C-alpha positions as CSV (number, residue, x, y, z in Angstrom):
1,M,124.5,-20.6,-39.5
2,M,127.8,-18.9,-40.8
3,T,125.1,-16.0,-42.0
4,G,124.1,-15.7,-38.5
5,S,127.9,-15.7,-37.1
6,L,128.9,-13.0,-39.9
7,P,127.4,-9.7,-37.1
8,L,129.4,-11.6,-34.6
9,V,132.3,-11.4,-36.2
10,A,132.1,-7.8,-37.3
11,S,130.4,-6.5,-33.8
12,V,132.9,-8.7,-31.5
13,V,136.0,-10.0,-32.8
14,I,137.3,-7.5,-35.1
15,P,136.9,-4.6,-32.6
16,F,138.8,-6.6,-30.3
17,L,141.4,-7.1,-33.0
18,F,141.5,-3.8,-33.2
19,K,142.0,-3.1,-29.6
20,L,144.5,-5.9,-29.3
21,V,146.7,-4.3,-31.8
22,G,146.2,-0.6,-30.4
23,A,147.2,-2.3,-27.1
24,F,150.5,-3.9,-28.9
25,A,151.2,-0.5,-30.4
26,L,150.5,1.5,-27.3
27,W,153.1,-1.0,-25.5
28,V,155.5,-0.4,-27.7
29,V,155.3,3.1,-28.1
30,G,154.9,3.4,-24.4
31,G,158.1,1.0,-23.6
32,W,160.3,3.0,-25.9
33,C,159.2,6.4,-24.1
34,I,159.9,4.5,-21.1
35,K,163.3,3.8,-22.2
36,F,163.5,7.9,-23.5
37,A,162.5,9.2,-20.3
38,M,165.2,6.9,-18.0
39,R,168.1,7.8,-20.6
40,L,167.2,11.7,-20.1
41,L,167.0,11.5,-16.4
42,R,170.2,9.3,-16.7
43,R,172.0,12.0,-18.6
44,A,170.6,14.7,-16.5
45,L,171.4,13.2,-13.4
46,A,175.1,12.1,-14.5
47,S,175.9,16.1,-15.5
48,G,174.7,17.0,-11.6
49,T,176.4,16.1,-8.1
50,L,174.4,13.5,-7.6
51,D,176.2,10.0,-6.4
52,P,175.7,7.4,-9.1
53,T,174.5,5.1,-7.2
54,V,171.3,7.2,-5.9
55,A,171.2,8.0,-9.3
56,G,170.6,4.8,-10.4
57,Y,168.2,3.5,-8.0
58,L,165.6,6.5,-8.8
59,I,166.1,5.7,-12.6
60,N,165.1,2.2,-11.3
61,V,162.2,3.4,-9.5
62,L,161.2,5.6,-12.1
63,G,161.3,2.8,-14.7
64,A,158.6,0.8,-12.2
65,V,156.6,3.3,-11.6
66,L,156.2,4.1,-15.3
67,R,155.3,0.8,-16.5
68,V,152.9,0.1,-13.9
69,V,151.2,3.6,-15.6
70,L,151.7,1.7,-19.1
71,V,149.9,-1.0,-18.1
72,V,146.9,0.9,-16.6
73,A,146.7,2.7,-19.1
74,I,146.1,-0.1,-21.8
75,L,143.8,-2.1,-19.3
76,G,141.7,1.3,-19.7
77,F,142.1,1.0,-23.6
78,F,140.2,-2.0,-23.5
79,G,137.7,-0.8,-21.6
80,I,138.6,-1.8,-17.9
81,Q,137.7,0.6,-15.5
82,T,141.0,1.8,-13.9
83,A,139.4,2.8,-10.4
84,S,138.3,-0.8,-10.4
85,F,141.3,-2.1,-11.3
86,A,143.2,0.1,-9.2
87,A,141.3,-1.1,-5.8
88,L,141.5,-4.9,-7.3
89,L,145.4,-4.3,-7.4
90,A,145.7,-2.7,-3.9
91,G,143.9,-5.9,-2.7
92,A,146.2,-7.9,-4.8
93,G,149.5,-6.5,-3.1
94,V,148.1,-7.1,0.2
95,A,148.1,-10.9,-0.6
96,I,150.9,-10.8,-2.8
97,G,153.0,-8.9,0.1
98,A,151.6,-10.9,2.9
99,A,152.9,-14.2,0.5
100,W,156.2,-12.5,-0.6
101,S,157.1,-10.6,2.7
102,G,161.0,-11.3,1.2
103,M,160.0,-9.0,-1.5
104,L,159.3,-6.1,0.5
105,S,162.0,-6.5,2.8
106,N,164.4,-6.4,0.1
107,F,162.8,-3.3,-1.0
108,A,162.8,-1.4,2.5
109,A,166.7,-2.9,2.4
110,G,167.3,-1.1,-1.0
111,V,166.0,1.8,0.8
112,F,167.7,2.1,3.5
113,L,171.2,1.4,1.8
114,Q,170.4,4.4,0.0
115,I,170.1,6.4,3.6
116,F,173.1,5.1,5.2
117,R,174.9,4.6,2.2
118,P,177.7,1.6,3.4
119,F,178.7,1.6,-0.3
120,G,178.6,3.0,-3.5
121,V,178.7,2.0,-7.1
122,G,182.5,1.3,-7.8
123,D,183.1,0.1,-4.3
124,F,185.2,-3.3,-3.5
125,I,183.1,-4.9,-0.8
126,C,182.4,-8.0,0.6
127,A,179.0,-8.9,1.8
128,G,176.2,-11.4,1.7
129,G,178.6,-14.0,0.9
130,V,180.1,-12.2,-2.2
131,T,182.9,-10.5,-2.5
132,G,183.6,-7.8,-5.4
133,T,182.9,-4.7,-7.0
134,V,179.1,-3.0,-6.9
135,E,177.7,-2.4,-10.4
136,D,174.6,-1.8,-9.6
137,V,172.1,-1.2,-6.6
138,D,168.6,-1.5,-7.8
139,M,165.3,-1.6,-6.0
140,F,165.4,-5.2,-4.8
141,V,168.8,-6.8,-5.6
142,T,172.5,-5.4,-6.1
143,A,174.4,-6.3,-8.9
144,I,178.5,-7.3,-7.7
145,K,180.9,-8.2,-10.2
146,S,183.4,-10.5,-8.5
147,P,187.0,-10.6,-9.3
148,D,186.8,-13.4,-11.8
149,N,184.1,-11.2,-13.7
150,V,181.1,-13.1,-12.6
151,R,178.2,-11.1,-12.0
152,N,176.6,-11.9,-9.0
153,I,172.9,-10.8,-7.8
154,V,172.2,-10.3,-4.3
155,P,168.9,-9.5,-2.8
156,N,169.0,-6.3,-0.6
157,G,167.7,-7.6,2.6
158,K,170.5,-10.2,2.8
159,L,173.4,-7.3,2.3
160,F,171.7,-5.2,4.7
161,S,171.7,-7.8,7.4
162,D,174.7,-9.1,6.7
163,T,178.4,-7.5,8.0
164,I,179.1,-5.3,4.9
165,Q,183.0,-4.8,4.5
166,N,183.8,-1.7,2.2
167,F,187.5,-2.1,1.2
168,S,186.9,1.5,-0.7
169,T,186.2,3.9,1.8
170,H,189.7,4.9,3.0
171,P,192.8,5.7,1.2
172,F,195.0,3.3,1.5
173,R,195.0,-0.9,2.9
174,R,197.5,-2.7,4.6
175,V,199.1,-6.0,2.7
176,D,199.9,-8.8,5.0
177,L,202.2,-11.1,3.4
178,V,204.9,-13.7,5.3
179,A,208.1,-15.1,5.0
180,Q,209.2,-18.1,6.2
181,L,212.7,-18.9,7.3
182,D,214.5,-21.4,7.5
183,N,216.4,-22.2,11.6
184,S,219.6,-21.4,10.1
185,A,219.1,-17.7,8.5
186,D,220.1,-14.8,9.3
187,V,216.8,-13.3,10.5
188,G,218.4,-9.3,11.1
189,K,219.9,-10.0,7.4
190,A,216.6,-10.7,6.0
191,I,214.6,-7.8,7.5
192,A,217.3,-5.6,6.6
193,L,217.1,-6.9,2.8
194,L,213.4,-6.8,2.6
195,K,213.2,-3.2,3.6
196,E,215.2,-2.1,0.8
197,G,213.1,-4.4,-1.2
198,L,210.0,-2.8,-1.0
199,K,211.6,0.6,-1.7
200,K,211.2,-0.7,-5.2
201,V,207.3,-1.5,-5.0
202,P,205.5,1.0,-6.6
203,N,202.1,2.5,-5.1
204,Q,202.7,2.0,-1.7
205,D,201.2,4.9,0.6
206,L,204.4,6.5,1.7
207,S,203.1,8.3,4.3
208,L,202.4,4.8,6.7
209,A,206.0,2.9,6.9
210,P,205.8,-0.8,6.1
211,T,206.1,-3.4,9.0
212,I,208.4,-6.4,8.7
213,E,209.0,-8.1,12.2
214,V,209.5,-11.9,13.1
215,L,205.4,-12.8,13.2
216,E,206.2,-16.2,14.7
217,F,208.5,-19.1,15.5
218,T,207.8,-22.3,13.7
219,E,209.4,-25.8,13.2
220,R,210.7,-24.7,10.1
221,G,211.9,-21.6,11.4
222,P,210.7,-17.7,11.9
223,K,208.4,-16.4,9.5
224,L,208.2,-12.7,9.2
225,A,205.5,-10.5,8.7
226,V,205.4,-8.3,5.6
227,R,203.2,-5.9,5.6
228,P,203.5,-2.5,3.6
229,Y,200.5,0.0,3.2
230,A,198.8,0.2,-0.3
231,R,196.9,2.9,-2.0
232,T,193.2,1.3,-2.0
233,N,193.1,0.7,-5.9
234,D,196.8,-0.6,-6.5
235,Y,196.0,-3.2,-4.0
236,W,196.3,-6.4,-5.9
237,Q,199.6,-4.8,-7.7
238,V,201.5,-4.1,-4.4
239,Y,200.3,-7.8,-3.3
240,F,201.3,-9.6,-5.7
241,D,204.8,-7.5,-6.3
242,T,205.6,-7.7,-2.5
243,N,204.9,-11.3,-2.7
244,R,207.6,-11.9,-6.0
245,M,209.9,-9.7,-4.1
246,I,210.3,-11.6,-1.5
247,G,211.2,-14.3,-3.1
248,D,213.3,-12.8,-5.4
249,V,215.1,-11.0,-2.3
250,L,215.6,-14.2,-0.5
251,G,216.2,-16.2,-3.4
252,S,219.0,-14.3,-4.9
253,N,221.2,-13.4,-1.6
254,G,221.0,-17.4,-0.5
255,F,218.9,-17.7,2.0
256,P,218.0,-21.5,2.5
257,V,214.7,-22.9,1.4
258,P,212.7,-23.9,4.5
259,R,213.1,-27.6,5.5
260,I,210.3,-29.7,6.7
261,P,212.2,-31.2,10.0
262,M,212.2,-35.0,10.1
263,A,209.7,-35.3,13.0
264,M,206.9,-34.0,10.5
265,A,208.0,-35.8,7.8
266,A,206.2,-38.5,6.3
267,P,207.1,-42.4,7.4
268,G,208.7,-43.7,5.2
269,S,210.1,-40.3,3.8
270,N,213.7,-40.0,3.0
């Protein structure tokens, strides 16, 4: 019985093992060639004038197409008719497309994001329930890094169907802060001191005058709106420096801490 099995091993198993090893080698070499081609394309696009967002999208599309070609080549190496496989793949694509319509919508949304360009790589946006810096725009998803350094992967369809706030479009942004005063405070003096204090906050957009005015009157006292304009890249620095300035100016000039009226105090409090 063992003698009869030797021809089977020699004619079927061993050639199949050789093909398997060859297919593995083809996959490794082909994968390396694909990475090399993508690296060359990335360098070529980086040296040109093409936008980084479009460049990254084209590189991802090229990688996907080359991997499909590699899989077809490996199947052909095993003797599978690629024409029949292509027809089977097309039929499967229809079925998969019907089942995974969301993936197709994400792909279509990725194309429209490249056409209309509501944001690009490096922009700080709020969209799809995520706020952060755009790191990459792929065929199906977009990577956004939130301010706490978390990478968020958001489907393109969700981004394109939602309201997109792009904080990087304009060269400046308005910083909205408030300064709560006590009822006994001198409002005019507080405004004058805060205007002087704002002059020491760096990286403001000097083409636009800051606004410091009474925003509203509350039970605790007047509330001032403090609104300088910051260069977009320096928004948070101006935000925090202005907030610190408000506390320093009011505290160093003897403005009382706003008190909670007795009517608002908790029952039983002294």
